[in-house]
C-alpha positions in Angstrom: -13.6 41.7 -18.7 -14.5 38.0 -19.2 -17.6 36.6 -20.9 -19.6 36.3 -17.7 -18.7 39.8 -16.6 -19.7 41.1 -20.0 -23.1 39.3 -19.8 -23.6 40.7 -16.3 -23.0 44.2 -17.6 -25.6 43.6 -20.4 -28.1 42.5 -17.8 -27.5 45.6 -15.7 -28.0 47.8 -18.8 -31.2 45.9 -19.7 -32.6 46.3 -16.1 -31.9 50.0 -16.2 -33.6 50.4 -19.6 -36.7 48.6 -18.2 -36.8 50.7 -15.1 -36.8 53.9 -17.1 -40.1 52.9 -18.7 -43.2 55.2 -18.1 -44.8 52.7 -15.8 -42.1 52.6 -13.2 -42.7 55.9 -11.3 -42.4 54.6 -7.7 -40.0 57.1 -5.9 -38.1 54.5 -3.9 -37.5 52.5 -7.1 -36.4 55.6 -9.0 -33.9 56.4 -6.2 -32.4 52.9 -6.1 -32.3 53.0 -9.9 -30.0 56.1 -9.6 -27.7 54.0 -7.5 -27.6 51.4 -10.2 -26.9 54.0 -12.9 -23.9 55.3 -10.8 -22.6 51.7 -10.4 -22.9 51.1 -14.2 -20.9 54.3 -14.9 -18.2 53.1 -12.6 -18.3 49.7 -14.3 -17.8 51.2 -17.7 -14.9 53.3 -16.5 -13.2 50.3 -15.0 -13.8 48.3 -18.2 -12.1 51.0 -20.3 -9.2 51.2 -17.9 -8.9 47.4 -17.8 -8.9 47.2 -21.6 -6.2 50.0 -21.8 -4.1 48.1 -19.2 -4.4 44.9 -21.2 -3.2 46.5 -24.4 -0.4 48.2 -22.5 0.6 44.8 -21.0 0.7 43.4 -24.5 3.1 46.1 -25.7 5.2 45.7 -22.6 5.4 42.0 -23.1 6.8 42.4 -26.6 9.3 45.0 -25.4 10.4 42.8 -22.5 10.8 39.8 -24.8 13.0 41.8 -27.2 15.1 43.3 -24.3 15.5 39.8 -22.8 16.7 38.4 -26.1 19.1 41.4 -26.6 20.6 40.8 -23.2 20.8 37.0 -23.1 21.3 36.0 -26.7 23.2 38.9 -28.1 25.3 39.9 -25.1 25.6 37.3 -22.4 25.9 34.1 -24.4 28.7 35.2 -26.8 30.7 36.7 -23.9 30.2 33.6 -21.7 30.9 31.0 -24.3 34.0 32.7 -25.7 35.1 33.6 -22.2 35.1 29.9 -21.1 37.7 29.3 -23.8 39.7 32.5 -23.5 39.9 32.2 -19.7 40.1 28.4 -19.5 42.0 27.3 -16.4 41.0 30.2 -14.2 39.5 28.9 -10.9 35.7 28.9 -10.9 35.4 30.4 -14.4 32.8 27.9 -15.6 30.4 28.9 -12.8 31.2 32.6 -13.0 30.3 32.7 -16.7 27.2 30.6 -16.4 24.2 32.1 -18.2 20.7 31.2 -16.9 18.2 29.2 -18.9 16.0 31.1 -21.4 13.0 30.7 -19.0 14.9 31.9 -15.9 13.4 34.8 -13.9 14.2 38.4 -14.7 16.2 38.7 -11.5 18.3 35.7 -12.3 19.2 37.1 -15.7 20.0 40.5 -14.3 22.2 39.0 -11.6 24.0 37.0 -14.2 24.7 40.1 -16.3 26.2 41.8 -13.3 28.3 38.8 -12.3 29.6 38.2 -15.8 30.4 41.9 -16.4 32.4 41.9 -13.1 34.2 38.6 -14.0 35.4 39.6 -17.5 36.2 43.3 -16.7 39.8 42.5 -15.6 40.3 40.5 -18.8 38.7 42.9 -21.3 41.9 43.2 -23.4 41.8 39.5 -24.0 38.3 39.7 -25.4 39.1 42.7 -27.5 42.1 40.9 -29.0 39.8 38.0 -29.9 37.5 40.3 -31.9 35.1 41.8 -29.4 34.3 45.5 -29.6 36.1 47.7 -27.1 32.7 48.7 -25.7 31.5 45.1 -25.2 31.2 45.4 -21.4 29.4 48.8 -21.7 27.1 47.3 -24.3 26.3 44.4 -21.9 25.6 46.8 -19.1 23.4 49.0 -21.3 21.4 46.0 -22.4 21.0 44.9 -18.8 19.7 48.4 -17.8 17.3 48.5 -20.7 15.9 45.1 -19.7 15.7 46.2 -16.0 13.6 49.2 -17.0 11.1 47.3 -19.3 10.8 44.5 -16.8 10.0 46.9 -14.0 7.4 48.7 -16.2 5.8 45.4 -17.0 5.5 44.4 -13.3 3.9 47.8 -12.6 1.4 47.4 -15.4 0.6 43.8 -14.3 -0.1 45.0 -10.8 -2.4 47.8 -12.1 -4.2 45.3 -14.3 -4.8 42.9 -11.4 -6.1 45.7 -9.3 -8.5 46.8 -12.0 -9.7 43.2 -12.4 -10.5 43.0 -8.7 -12.2 46.3 -8.7 -14.3 45.3 -11.7 -15.4 42.1 -10.0 -16.3 43.9 -6.8 -18.3 46.5 -8.7 -20.3 43.9 -10.6 -21.2 42.2 -7.3 -22.3 45.6 -5.9 -24.4 46.3 -9.0 -26.0 42.9 -8.8 -26.9 43.5 -5.1 -28.7 46.7 -6.2 -30.6 44.7 -8.8 -31.6 42.2 -6.1 -32.9 45.1 -4.0 -34.8 46.5 -6.9 -36.2 43.0 -7.5 -37.8 43.0 -4.0 -39.2 46.4 -4.6 -40.7 45.4 -8.0 -42.3 42.4 -6.4 -43.7 44.5 -3.7 -45.1 47.2 -6.0 -46.3 45.1 -9.0 -47.1 41.8 -7.3 -50.6 41.7 -9.0 -49.2 42.8 -12.4 -47.8 39.5 -13.7 -46.9 40.8 -17.1 -44.8 43.6 -15.7 -43.1 41.2 -13.3 -42.3 38.8 -16.1 -40.9 41.5 -18.3 -38.7 42.7 -15.3 -37.4 39.2 -14.7 -36.4 38.9 -18.3 -34.7 42.3 -18.3 -32.6 41.6 -15.2 -31.6 38.1 -16.1 -28.0 37.5 -17.0 -28.0 36.2 -20.6 -27.0 32.6 -21.1 -23.5 31.8 -22.4 -23.5 31.3 -26.1 -21.9 28.0 -27.2 -21.6 25.9 -30.2 -24.9 24.5 -31.4 -25.3 20.8 -30.7 -25.0 18.6 -33.8 -28.3 16.9 -34.7 -28.4 13.3 -33.8 -27.9 11.1 -36.8 -30.8 8.9 -37.8 -29.8 5.3 -38.5 -30.5 4.4 -42.2 -33.7 2.5 -42.8 -33.1 -1.0 -44.0 -34.2 -1.6 -47.6 -37.2 -4.0 -47.9 -36.4 -7.5 -49.0 
């Protein structure tokens, strides 16, 4: 929930609090107030879910970053760079062992892992003789699978977070439309009661955004008398 949405939520809570006062006993206002209460409950539920999704995305982001580094830096780069020397002269080996840039897409990195594993498999003994572990291809494939899983989970959580953000935005708009309906009812019922109307307007108003206080204008120094 962004700053404006949070301020809109506070205004809805403020409007509801005012409408529960002893003076507001008009049945149609009470009925519409119940609609606003239901909307507020949905808003709070969406807010909690969105916050949870945001935290989950943060954890997924760290896991994805670590899994990407494990695959690209610890597996692909050593195999590719050493392989270009060990297999030098083989047709197309430079392109076959090309590792995508660190900012490449997840799909590009996974495609490269599959391509490089396929390319070096027939020459595994050459790599082992040069000091690579006997399981180096299996280790590469396991790192690729781990990255695939965490990347997929991150995309799922991102989709969920985006959906919750849209739902939250729509519910706030719905709640504000209920407040507008209540506003017309309040004006109709309390038109002659200016103090009640003024208090209601203050209650339903979205608070202004808080910013940095303006620095006071400096006063030019007064010239010393001659």
